C-alpha positions in Angstrom: -18.4 -42.5 53.9 -19.7 -45.0 51.4 -17.5 -46.7 48.9 -19.0 -44.7 46.0 -18.5 -41.3 47.7 -14.9 -42.3 48.7 -14.2 -43.1 45.0 -15.6 -39.7 44.0 -13.6 -37.9 46.6 -10.4 -39.7 45.5 -11.1 -38.9 41.8 -11.9 -35.2 42.6 -8.6 -34.8 44.5 -6.7 -36.6 41.8 -8.1 -34.3 39.2 -7.1 -31.2 41.3 -3.6 -32.5 41.8 -3.2 -33.3 38.1 -4.3 -29.9 37.1 -2.0 -28.2 39.6 1.0 -30.3 38.6 0.5 -29.7 34.9 -0.1 -25.9 35.4 2.8 -25.3 37.8 6.2 -27.1 37.4 7.1 -25.9 40.9 4.1 -27.8 42.4 5.2 -30.4 45.0 3.3 -32.9 42.9 5.0 -32.2 39.6 6.8 -35.2 38.2 5.7 -37.4 41.1 3.4 -40.3 41.6 0.6 -39.7 44.1 -1.3 -42.2 46.2 -4.7 -41.1 47.6 -6.8 -43.0 50.1 -10.2 -42.1 51.6 -10.1 -38.6 50.0 -6.6 -37.7 51.3 -3.1 -37.7 49.8 -1.1 -40.3 51.7 2.0 -40.5 49.7 4.0 -38.5 47.1 6.9 -40.5 45.7 9.2 -41.0 42.7 8.2 -44.6 42.1 5.0 -46.7 41.9 6.6 -49.2 44.3 6.8 -46.5 47.0 3.2 -45.4 46.4 1.8 -49.0 46.5 3.8 -49.9 49.6 2.6 -46.8 51.5 -1.0 -47.2 50.4 -1.1 -50.8 51.6 0.1 -49.7 55.0 -2.5 -47.0 55.3 -5.5 -48.6 53.5 -5.5 -52.3 52.8 -8.8 -52.0 50.8 -7.6 -51.2 47.3 -11.1 -50.0 46.3 -10.6 -47.0 48.6 -7.3 -46.0 47.0 -6.4 -44.1 43.9 -3.0 -43.6 42.2 -2.0 -41.0 39.6 1.1 -39.8 37.8 0.6 -36.2 38.7 2.1 -34.6 35.6 0.5 -37.0 33.1 -1.8 -35.7 30.4 -4.9 -37.9 30.9 -6.9 -36.0 28.4 -4.6 -36.8 25.4 -5.8 -39.7 23.3 -3.2 -42.1 22.0 -3.7 -44.8 19.5 -1.8 -48.0 19.9 -1.3 -50.1 16.8 -0.2 -53.7 16.6 0.8 -55.2 13.3 1.0 -59.0 13.2 
């Protein structure tokens, strides 16, 4: 599998997980952080530290990995203002 197709597989799976977690509060992914490598879920955890540690064990090439907060609303636009 080429790097581009791995990225697409990771993104596709991440989108499915995100939709599932947002639609169903009983989903095993709801409220969790998820690590994906090479098109497969490799870790579901409460913290980013757990996700990163497991991903590094499974796939040392970070370009083949993807992390998401499964319940986050990635479609919502938020403006961040800085006043100096």
